N, C-alpha and C positions, 0 to 999 in steps of 0.2 A: 213743370209736368206733376200730372197728380197721380197717385196710385191707383191699382185696379179697384179698390173700394175698401170702405172702413165697415166695421162694425157700430150699430147705433150705439151698442150698451157699451162698448169700450173703444174709446179713441185712438189707443196705442196697439190694436191689433190691426194688422194690417193683410190683406188676404191675396196672395201674390198668385194664385192660380190654382190650376191642376197639371199635374205632369204631362199629359198629353199635348196641351195647349203650351206648356213653357217650351217641351221638346220642340215645337212646331216653331215656336218664337226664334229660337237659335237657328233653324233649319232655313229659316226666311232670311235672316241675316247674313247668312254664310251664302245662301244662292243669289241674292243682290249682290254680294260682292263678285262673285263667279262672273254674275251677268256684266257686270262693268270691269272685271278683267278683262273678258274680251279675247282669251287666248294670248295675252302678255303674261310677264311675270308675276306682278303685281299691278292693281290698280293705281289711281292717284287720290290722294285727299280731295282736289277740287272738283273731281267726279261722283263725289257720294252727297246725292241730294236728298234731304230728309223725305221728300214725296215718293221716294223710292221705297220706304221704309215704312210707309203709312199702315197702321196697326200694330209696328211691334218699336214704335221710338221708346215708349216707355223702358224697354230694355237694352236698347243700344246706349253705346258709347265711345268715344273718340280718344285715344291717348297720344300723347307728346313725348320721344324718347329726350330723358335727361341726362343719364349717363349709364354706364355700365351695369344692367338690371333693376336701373330703375326707370319710370314712366307716370306721368301725371296726367289725370283725367282733364281734357280740354273741354269735351262736350259730355255732359251724363244725363241719362235718363231717368224718369221718377223712380226705378227700383233700387237706383243706387243711392239715391237720397233717402230713398225708404230706410236701408242698411243702415245708414250712418245717422239718421236722423237728424241730417242739417245737409246744408248744401254741399254738394261733392266737388262740384266743378274748381279744376285747382291743385287738389289732394292727390297725393302719390294713391296709384293705383292698390298698393300695398298695405294703406289705412284699413281696407276692407277685411285684412286677411289675419289669421291668428299669427302669433311669431314663430309658430315652427313651421308655416309653409310659405315663409317669405323667402326662405334660400331658393325652394323650387320654383317660386314664382320668377323670381330674378333670373335663374337659368333659362327659364321659358320666354321671358322677355329677350332675352339674349339670342336663342332662336328664332324668334319672328323678325328680329330686326339685322340679325346677320347672316343667317342662312340664304334666304328668308326662310321662314315655316309659319305653316298653322298651328296652332294649339289649341286643345281643348281637355278643359278641367272636368271632372267630377268634383262638388263641393258639397261641404254640409257643416251643420252648425249644430251642437247637442243640446238638448232640452235643458232649461234650469228654469229657476221663479222668475214668472213673467215672461219666459222666454220659450214658446214652444219649438220643437225640433226643424229645423230647413233642411232640404237636399235640394239639389240643381245641378246647374252646369255654365260654364263660361266658355266661349268662344274669342280666339284671339286672330285678329286676319291683318295682314301686313299691306300698308299702305305706302307710296310716295309722296314727299312733301312736294311743295312748288319748287324746292331747289333741286328735285329729282332724285334726292336719297331715300332711304327705307328708313323713316323716323317717325311714322304714323301707323296707329293700329285702329281698327274698324273692331270695335268688342259688341259681344252681347252676352247678357246675364238671364237665365233663369233659375228662379226660385220655387218650390212647393211646400206651402205652409204660412204661419202666421208670424210676421217679423214679432210682436210683443215690443217688451221695452229695448231701448236702442241705447249705444249702437251696438250691432251684432259684428260678430268677428266669424269669418269663416275657415274652415279647414280642407287642404286639399286632398282628396279621398281617391283621385285618379287621375293621370293623364295622359293624351295621345297627342303625336306631332305628327305633323306631314310635309317633309321638305318638299320646297318648290323648284329645286334647283332642278333644269331639265324641264318642266313641264312648259315653258315657254313655246308658242308656235309661230309668233309671228318672227320670219326672218330678220337677224341683226338685233334681235331684242338682246339686252344688256345682263346675265345672269348676277352681274356682282361678283363673279369671280375673277381673279388674276392667277393665270397661270402659264402653264409651257405643257405641249405635246411631247412626250417621249417613246423612244422605243424601247420596251422592254425585253428583247433578243440578248443574250447572254454573247460578247463575242465569239466568231467561231461557228455561229447558227444562222440558218437561213433567217433572212429577216422578216419578221413579222408582220402579218396584215392587221393586228388591231395594234394602236395604241391608247396609254393610257394618260390619265391629266393630272399631274402633279401640281397642287395648288400651292403657289407663293404669297407667303403672307406680309413678305417685307416692301 
């Protein structure tokens, strides 16, 4: 997949678009994920159809969980390739991040897979020789694999500015998370939590009408 366009006088400068257009790309990807979710905890990878992302495919990518805090790119649109200056498929997502942001990335990936949660980053890359300043965002949206476990991610990346000399490394400048636990609306949907309900009323007092969930991780 190709980039958004290249300057005729400098083949190393790739115009990634403007802020409003880029924000719309992430919003489109998240809206499509929400549509596929259809009231469930998360949609499945098999339900993601490229035709539903027409017009923003260059911004989209699919991740596969490898181990704790690490996921690789299974499918990568043109913007990911442009940042790296090479084929991105098969590489860890951490490859596009500066070392100082990789711990935050690892924690966010664990939230996406284990809670599950959606995550949005603000990202940037400072200017330097042959490297214009970049700014933008990344969204990470959990998916079920064919086995039913949450080990896939539908992602989106949007950047404003010229890529310039590659590879580029992004810094995380902001992060927001939204836990999906309790958001499923279909009867019988498995939240992925194991636990038991207990009565928090102290001995000798009237029984409480409210129960709380204690999560059991063993």
